[in-house]
C-alpha positions in Angstrom: 0.0 0.0 0.0 1.5 3.3 -1.0 1.5 6.3 1.2 2.5 9.8 0.1 5.0 12.1 1.8 4.9 15.4 0.1 8.6 15.6 0.1 10.1 17.3 -2.9 12.5 15.1 -4.9 16.1 16.2 -4.0 16.9 19.2 -6.1 20.0 17.6 -7.7 17.9 14.8 -9.0 15.0 17.0 -10.1 17.4 19.1 -12.1 19.8 16.6 -13.5 19.8 17.2 -17.2 16.3 18.9 -17.1 15.8 20.3 -20.6 13.2 22.9 -20.0 15.2 26.0 -20.9 18.9 26.8 -21.5 20.5 29.4 -19.2 20.2 32.8 -20.6 17.6 32.0 -23.3 14.4 32.6 -21.3 12.0 35.3 -22.5 9.6 37.3 -20.4 6.7 34.9 -21.0 8.4 31.6 -21.1 7.3 30.8 -17.5 3.6 31.4 -18.5 4.0 29.1 -21.5 5.7 26.4 -19.4 3.2 26.6 -16.6 0.2 26.5 -19.0 1.6 23.4 -20.7 2.1 21.6 -17.4 -1.3 22.4 -16.1 -3.0 21.3 -19.3 -1.1 18.0 -19.3 -2.0 17.2 -15.7 -5.5 18.7 -15.7 -4.7 21.1 -12.9 -7.6 23.7 -12.4 -5.6 26.4 -10.7 -2.0 27.3 -9.8 -0.3 30.2 -7.9 3.4 30.8 -7.4 5.9 33.2 -6.0 9.6 33.5 -7.0 12.2 34.8 -4.6 15.4 36.4 -5.9 17.9 38.4 -4.0 15.9 38.1 -0.8 12.7 39.6 -2.3 9.6 38.5 -4.2 10.2 39.3 -7.8 7.3 37.4 -9.3 3.8 36.5 -8.1 1.6 34.9 -10.7 -1.7 33.1 -10.8 -3.2 30.8 -13.4 -6.4 28.9 -14.0 -9.6 28.9 -11.9 -10.4 28.5 -8.3 -12.6 25.5 -8.7 -12.7 22.4 -11.0 -15.0 23.3 -13.8 -15.5 26.8 -12.5 -14.9 30.3 -14.1 -13.5 32.4 -11.2 -9.9 33.1 -11.9 -7.2 32.4 -9.4 -5.4 35.5 -8.2 -2.3 36.0 -6.1 -4.6 36.6 -3.1 -6.5 33.3 -3.5 -6.0 31.1 -0.4 -4.8 27.5 -0.8 -4.3 24.8 1.8 -0.6 24.3 2.6 -0.8 20.8 3.8 2.4 19.7 5.5 4.1 23.0 4.9 2.0 23.9 8.0 4.6 21.9 9.9 7.5 24.2 8.9 5.5 27.3 9.9 4.4 25.7 13.1 8.0 24.7 13.9 9.0 28.4 13.8 6.4 29.1 16.5 7.6 26.3 18.7 11.3 27.4 18.3 10.3 30.9 19.4 9.1 29.3 22.7 12.3 27.4 23.0 14.3 30.6 22.5 12.2 32.3 25.2 13.0 29.5 27.6 9.4 28.3 27.8 10.1 25.0 25.9 13.1 22.8 26.0 14.1 20.9 22.8 15.4 17.9 24.8 13.0 17.7 27.7 10.2 15.1 28.1 7.1 16.6 26.4 5.0 15.3 29.2 6.5 17.9 31.5 4.7 20.5 29.4 1.5 18.6 28.4 -1.3 19.0 30.9 -4.6 18.3 29.0 -3.2 15.0 27.6 -0.1 13.0 28.1 1.9 10.7 25.8 1.1 7.3 27.2 4.0 5.6 28.9 5.3 2.3 27.6 8.6 0.3 27.4 9.9 2.6 24.7 9.3 5.9 26.6 10.7 4.3 29.7 14.1 4.2 28.0 13.9 7.6 26.4 11.1 10.2 26.4 9.5 11.9 23.5 11.1 15.3 23.0 10.3 18.4 21.0 13.5 17.9 19.0 12.3 14.4 18.1 8.9 15.7 17.1 10.3 18.5 14.9 12.8 16.1 13.2 10.4 13.1 12.9 12.5 10.9 15.2 10.2 10.8 18.2 8.9 7.3 17.5 5.3 8.6 17.2 2.7 7.0 14.9 0.2 8.4 12.4 1.8 9.5 9.2 -0.8 12.1 8.1 -4.4 13.2 8.2 -7.3 13.1 5.7 -9.2 15.9 7.4 -13.0 16.1 7.7 -15.6 17.0 5.2 -17.2 20.3 6.0 -20.6 18.7 6.8 -19.5 16.0 9.3 -18.7 16.0 13.0 -15.1 16.9 13.9 -13.2 15.6 16.8 -11.4 17.7 19.5 -7.7 17.7 19.5 -7.6 15.2 22.5 -9.9 12.9 20.6 -7.5 13.0 17.6 -4.6 12.2 20.0 -6.4 9.2 21.4 -8.1 8.1 18.1 -11.5 8.3 19.7 -14.7 8.9 17.6 -15.4 10.8 15.5 -11.7 10.7 14.7 -10.8 9.0 11.4 -7.2 8.2 12.3 -5.5 5.9 14.8 -4.3 6.9 18.3 -1.0 8.7 18.3 1.3 6.5 20.2 5.0 5.7 20.6 5.8 2.4 18.9 9.5 2.6 18.4 12.3 3.9 20.5 12.5 7.7 20.5 15.6 8.9 18.6 16.3 5.5 17.0 15.0 6.1 13.5 13.5 8.7 11.2 9.8 8.2 10.4 7.5 10.9 9.1 4.8 11.6 11.7 2.1 14.2 11.4 1.0 12.7 14.7 4.1 14.2 16.4 3.2 17.7 15.3 -0.3 17.2 16.7 1.3 16.4 20.0 3.3 19.7 19.6 0.1 21.6 18.9 -1.4 20.4 22.2 1.9 21.3 24.0 1.7 24.9 22.7 -2.0 25.2 23.7 -1.3 23.8 27.2 1.7 26.1 27.7 0.3 29.3 26.4 -3.4 29.0 27.2 -4.1 30.3 23.7 -6.0 28.7 20.8 -3.3 27.5 18.4 -4.4 29.8 15.5 -4.2 32.8 17.9 -0.7 31.9 19.1 0.5 31.4 15.5 -1.0 34.6 14.3 0.5 36.6 17.1 4.0 35.1 17.1 4.7 34.1 13.5 2.1 35.3 10.9 1.8 38.9 11.9 5.5 39.6 12.6 6.4 38.2 9.2 3.6 40.0 7.4 1.6 36.9 6.4 -1.6 38.9 6.3 -3.5 36.4 4.0 -2.8 33.4 6.2 -4.6 31.6 9.0 -4.5 28.4 11.0 -8.2 28.7 11.8 -10.2 25.5 11.1 -12.7 26.1 9.6 -11.9 29.6 8.2 -14.1 32.5 9.1 -16.5 33.4 6.3 -14.6 36.4 5.1 -11.5 34.4 4.5 -13.4 31.3 3.3 -14.7 33.5 0.4 -11.1 33.9 -0.8 -10.3 30.2 -1.1 -9.8 27.8 -3.9 -11.7 24.5 -4.0 -9.7 21.2 -4.3 -9.6 18.4 -6.8 -8.7 14.8 -6.2 -6.2 12.8 -8.3 -9.1 11.3 -10.1 -10.1 14.8 -11.2 -13.2 14.8 -9.0 -13.9 17.9 -6.9 -13.6 17.7 -3.1 -17.1 17.7 -1.6 -17.6 21.0 0.1 -14.5 22.4 -1.7 -12.1 21.4 1.0 -11.7 19.5 4.2 -11.3 20.8 7.8 -8.2 19.9 9.8 -8.3 20.0 13.6 -4.6 18.9 13.3 -3.7 22.5 12.6 0.1 22.3 13.3 0.5 19.4 11.0 -1.9 20.3 8.1 -4.1 23.3 8.9 -2.5 26.4 7.3 -4.5 28.4 4.7 -2.1 30.7 2.9 -0.9 32.1 -0.5 2.5 31.5 -2.2 3.3 35.2 -1.6 2.8 34.8 2.2 4.9 31.5 2.2 7.6 33.4 0.2 7.6 36.0 3.0 8.0 33.2 5.5 10.9 31.7 3.5 12.6 35.1 3.2 12.4 35.6 7.0 14.1 32.3 7.5 16.8 33.4 5.0 17.2 36.8 6.6 17.4 35.3 10.1 19.9 32.7 8.9 22.1 35.6 7.8 21.6 37.5 11.0 19.8 40.3 9.3 16.4 39.7 11.0 15.0 38.3 14.2 11.3 38.9 13.9 10.5 35.4 15.2 13.8 33.6 16.1 17.5 34.5 16.3 20.3 33.7 13.8 21.6 31.0 16.2 18.2 29.3 16.5 17.6 29.5 12.7 20.9 27.8 12.1 19.9 25.1 14.5 16.6 24.8 12.6 18.5 24.3 9.3 21.0 21.7 10.7 20.2 18.1 9.8 19.2 15.7 12.6 18.5 12.4 10.7 18.1 11.7 7.0 18.5 15.3 5.9 15.6 16.5 8.2 16.2 19.6 10.2 13.8 21.1 12.8 10.8 21.6 10.5 12.4 21.4 7.1 14.0 18.9 4.8 17.5 19.9 3.9 20.0 19.2 1.2 23.3 20.7 0.1 25.8 22.8 2.1 27.1 26.3 2.0 25.9 28.2 -1.1 23.7 25.2 -2.1 22.0 24.7 1.3 18.3 24.3 0.4 15.5 24.0 2.8 12.2 22.7 1.6 8.9 21.1 2.4 6.0 19.8 0.4 2.3 19.8 1.3 -0.8 17.8 0.6 -4.3 18.2 2.0 -7.4 16.7 0.3 -7.5 18.3 -3.1 -4.5 20.6 -2.6 -0.7 20.2 -3.2 2.1 22.7 -2.4 5.8 23.0 -2.6 8.3 25.4 -0.9 12.0 25.4 -1.9 14.4 28.1 -0.8 18.2 28.5 -0.7 19.5 29.6 2.7 22.4 31.8 1.5 21.6 33.1 -1.9 18.1 34.6 -1.2 16.4 32.6 -3.9 13.4 30.3 -3.8 10.0 29.2 -5.2 6.6 28.5 -3.7 4.0 26.7 -5.8 0.4 25.9 -4.7 -2.3 24.1 -6.7 -5.9 23.1 -6.1 -5.3 19.5 -7.1 -3.7 16.3 -5.8 -1.1 15.5 -8.4 1.3 12.6 -8.1 3.4 13.4 -11.1 6.8 15.2 -11.4 5.0 18.5 -12.4 6.1 20.3 -9.2 9.7 19.2 -9.7 9.7 20.3 -13.3 8.5 23.8 -12.2 11.2 24.0 -9.6 13.8 22.9 -12.2 12.5 25.5 -14.7 12.7 28.4 -12.2 16.0 27.2 -10.7 17.6 27.3 -14.1 15.9 30.6 -15.2 17.2 32.4 -12.1 20.6 30.6 -12.0 20.3 28.9 -8.6 23.8 27.9 -7.3 24.9 24.5 -8.8 22.2 24.4 -11.4 23.5 26.0 -14.6 26.0 23.3 -15.4 23.3 20.6 -15.5 21.7 21.8 -18.8 21.4 19.1 -21.4 20.0 19.8 -24.9 16.4 18.5 -25.4 15.9 15.1 -27.0 13.8 15.3 -30.1 10.6 13.3 -29.9 10.8 10.1 -32.0 8.2 8.8 -34.4 5.4 6.7 -32.8 6.6 3.3 -31.8 4.9 0.1 -33.0 2.1 -0.9 -30.7 3.4 -4.5 -30.4 6.8 -3.2 -29.2 5.3 -0.9 -26.6 2.9 -3.5 -25.3 5.7 -5.7 -24.0 7.2 -3.0 -21.8 4.2 -1.1 -20.5 3.2 -2.0 -17.0 4.3 -1.4 -13.4 7.8 -1.5 -12.1 9.0 -1.2 -8.5 11.7 1.5 -8.2 12.0 1.0 -4.5 10.0 -1.0 -1.9 6.4 -0.1 -2.3 7.2 2.7 -4.8 5.8 1.7 -8.2 6.3 3.5 -11.5 3.7 3.0 -14.2 4.6 3.0 -17.9 1.8 3.4 -20.5 1.2 4.8 -24.0 -0.5 7.6 -25.6 -0.7 8.1 -29.4 2.1 5.6 -29.8 4.5 7.2 -27.4 5.8 5.9 -24.0 5.1 7.8 -20.9 5.4 7.5 -17.1 1.7 7.5 -16.1 0.5 9.2 -12.9 -3.1 9.2 -11.8 -4.1 7.9 -15.3 -2.5 10.9 -17.0 0.8 11.2 -18.9 3.7 12.6 -17.0 7.2 12.2 -18.4 7.8 11.1 -22.0 10.5 8.6 -23.1 11.6 8.2 -26.7 13.3 5.1 -28.3 17.0 5.5 -29.0 17.7 1.9 -29.8 16.2 -1.6 -29.1 14.8 -1.6 -25.5 16.6 1.7 -24.7 14.6 4.9 -24.1 15.6 8.5 -23.3 13.5 11.1 -21.4 12.6 14.2 -23.4 12.9 16.3 -20.2 16.0 15.1 -18.4 19.2 13.0 -18.7 17.3 9.9 -17.7 17.5 6.6 -19.6 15.4 3.4 -19.4 16.6 0.0 -20.4 14.4 -3.1 -20.5 15.8 -6.6 -19.6 14.1 -9.7 -20.9 14.3 -13.4 -19.9 15.0 -16.3 -22.2 11.4 -16.3 -23.4 11.6 -12.6 -24.4 9.3 -11.4 -21.6 10.4 -8.2 -19.8 11.3 -8.9 -16.2 12.9 -5.6 -15.1 14.0 -2.2 -16.2 17.2 -0.2 -15.6 16.9 3.5 -14.7 20.1 5.6 -15.3 20.3 9.1 -14.1 23.4 11.2 -13.4 25.8 8.3 -14.0 23.9 6.0 -11.5 22.0 3.0 -12.6 19.3 1.3 -10.6 17.2 -1.8 -11.3 13.4 -2.0 -11.0 11.7 -5.4 -11.2 8.6 -5.6 -13.2 5.5 -5.9 -11.0 3.0 -6.7 -13.7 1.0 -5.4 -16.6 -1.4 -2.5 -16.8 -4.7 -3.6 -15.3 -6.5 -2.2 -18.3 -4.6 -4.6 -20.6 -5.8 -7.7 -18.7 -8.5 -9.9 -20.1 -10.9 -11.1 -17.5 -10.4 -14.8 -16.7 -12.4 -17.4 -14.8 -11.7 -17.3 -11.1 -9.4 -20.3 -10.4 -9.5 -20.0 -6.6 -12.8 -18.8 -5.2 -11.6 -19.6 -1.7 -8.8 -17.0 -2.1 -11.2 -14.4 -3.4 -13.3 -15.0 -0.3 -10.3 -14.4 1.9 -9.5 -11.2 0.0 -13.1 -10.1 0.4 -12.9 -10.7 4.2 -9.6 -8.8 4.4 -10.9 -5.8 2.5 -13.9 -5.7 4.9 -11.4 -5.5 7.7 -9.4 -2.8 5.9 -12.6 -0.8 5.6 -13.0 -0.9 9.4 -9.3 -0.3 10.4 -7.6 -0.9 13.7 -8.5 -4.0 15.6 -10.4 -5.5 12.6 -7.2 -5.4 10.6 -5.0 -6.8 13.5 -7.3 -9.9 13.7 -7.7 -10.4 9.9 -6.6 -14.0 9.4 -5.9 -13.6 5.7 -3.2 -11.0 6.2 0.5 -11.7 7.0 1.7 -10.7 10.4 3.6 -7.7 8.9 0.5 -6.5 7.1 -1.6 -6.9 10.2 1.0 -4.9 12.2 1.5 -2.1 9.7 -2.1 -1.6 8.6 -3.6 -1.7 12.0 -1.6 1.3 13.1 -3.9 3.6 11.1 -7.6 3.9 10.5 -9.6 2.5 7.7 -7.8 2.1 4.3 -9.3 5.0 2.3 -9.6 2.9 -0.9 -11.8 0.3 1.0 -14.2 2.8 2.6 -17.7 2.1 1.3 -16.6 -1.4 0.2 -19.1 -3.3 -1.9 -17.2 -6.2 -3.4 -14.5 -7.5 -5.8 -14.4 -9.4 -9.1 -11.5 -11.5 -10.1 -9.6 -10.5 -13.3 -6.3 -12.3 -13.6 -3.2 -13.3 -11.7 0.5 -13.6 -12.4 3.4 -15.3 -10.6 6.2 -12.9 -9.7 8.5 -15.2 -7.5 12.1 -14.5 -8.0 11.8 -10.8 -9.0 12.7 -9.6 -5.5 9.4 -8.1 -4.6 8.7 -7.7 -0.9 5.9 -6.1 1.0 5.6 -5.6 4.8 8.3 -8.1 5.5 7.2 -11.0 3.3 8.3 -11.9 -0.2 5.7 -11.7 -2.9 5.1 -14.9 -4.8 2.0 -13.9 -6.8 -0.2 -10.9 -7.6 -3.9 -11.3 -8.1 -5.8 -8.6 -10.0 -9.4 -7.7 -9.1 -12.0 -5.0 -9.9 -12.7 -3.2 -6.6 -16.2 -1.7 -6.2 -16.9 0.9 -3.5 -19.5 3.6 -3.0 -17.1 5.8 -4.9 -17.1 3.6 -8.0 -14.7 1.0 -9.5 -10.9 0.8 -9.5 -8.2 -1.8 -10.2 -6.9 -3.7 -7.2 -3.6 -5.6 -6.9 -3.4 -8.1 -4.1 0.2 -9.2 -3.2 0.3 -12.8 -2.0 2.9 -14.9 -0.3 3.7 -18.5 -1.4 1.3 -19.8 1.3 -1.6 -17.6 0.0 -1.5 -14.9 2.7 -2.1 -11.3 1.7 0.9 -9.1 2.4 -0.3 -5.9 0.6 -3.0 -4.2 -1.4 -2.6 -1.5 -4.1 -5.6 0.3 -5.6 -4.4 1.4 -9.1 -5.4 3.5 -12.0 -3.7 3.0 -15.4 
């Protein structure tokens, strides 16, 4: 099962050989042309951006419409949900309290918490949860992220969220690994931090953030209020899911404000990034000092600072964060020393490389440090490839554990497919060898003795990785008679448990122990909510390809049509050699 961390691809990888525009050749409107093409390809309703150069906002532009199928144009004042970029802004507020001596980065958070406490267990007995661990995603706390709540349903209190009590739609936030032992993304941790700040200050979290961060920086079109007051709600965009359907009620409400609750504009987020840059240089201290800012931008584990992801050093030190709420995506990238950066916000969930292509375009156009030397001349699009040749290589490949890449065709051309739409195009350069038209990335396909493709090679920047073939596109499969109705019955029972979440998953006999353990930590699997049934399509043996899910090797993949109240989707069921289910993937070709 795939989960999404809105973490921007490392800049060096996003830019390697990106052929969007050569340095020094950009015209005044090339950005508009590029953005329009990207939005059209990915069916994005609206987009807003702000570009930082020399420590100031030099461009603020808006494109498209505020709602899917609507007519109201997006402006630079249109509010978008920032998703997990909320964490970076919230971190600044917490670090202000640290600098004031009211919070301690390395103290047990239960010393500050009064309304609720992190439950004690053998892990916390060895080492307590700390604010440093929360900010750097090393506290051992559970719950990756939050889906929010439709505008017309009951919403939980913050304490109910922390304990996973109704009407909360996520699992209890608990410590299940030793604090400090490993990096694991946790929106749950930032929700604990939100409660800490409320308990310490006695203020509602939106009021605290407005007083200590938003107002001092000049983020006048931003708020952590959930839901927004009517005057600000009238300025918002409405979201669109990855399946191009609008979010019911236009957006969701997030009680988990520190983790996901910020409404803002790219211009305001650019002001936030500039304040971090200025504080880092010692030229400003509107929120925190130079010393505290440098601590914030120092890596703890796996390139994660205190509220930002980090990469590079010195002139190339870049701090960034991505964001996703229901129907909204966002990206913030800024260089600590050069006073450059880009903020992009869209009213769509888009799983493609579009955001990274926009970052690459702007980075080259504005000569970000370390970027200009990566320019590679564009590869000309080849003539359409024979359908028979393409059919053998289309399908799904696993670039890393549980990270699948889908290859499909459109008009006789090969594309990476994301959410059923074309993303990156590859053209044939020789037999079974393809080149990206955007970047210096090459694909090679490896066949077995029978001529069947079993894996691909992915070469970028001189490094080659291998990705085993997971299977064909679901849309290419011909429906077969079900050879094992008993298995289908077990899959059905497991999906009913997945629709319930928690204890139902932990006791589902058809799941492997690893799947029981990992899936039961969260609430219902979103793809199974409103579950109605499945229909067998086909199966394929994949033993020997090195596929593994939740601690068990995958021997076979069974394909089904999954029906829920939301409609029909493809379903991949990953099976062990003894017939247990070790993963599910809902898929769209």
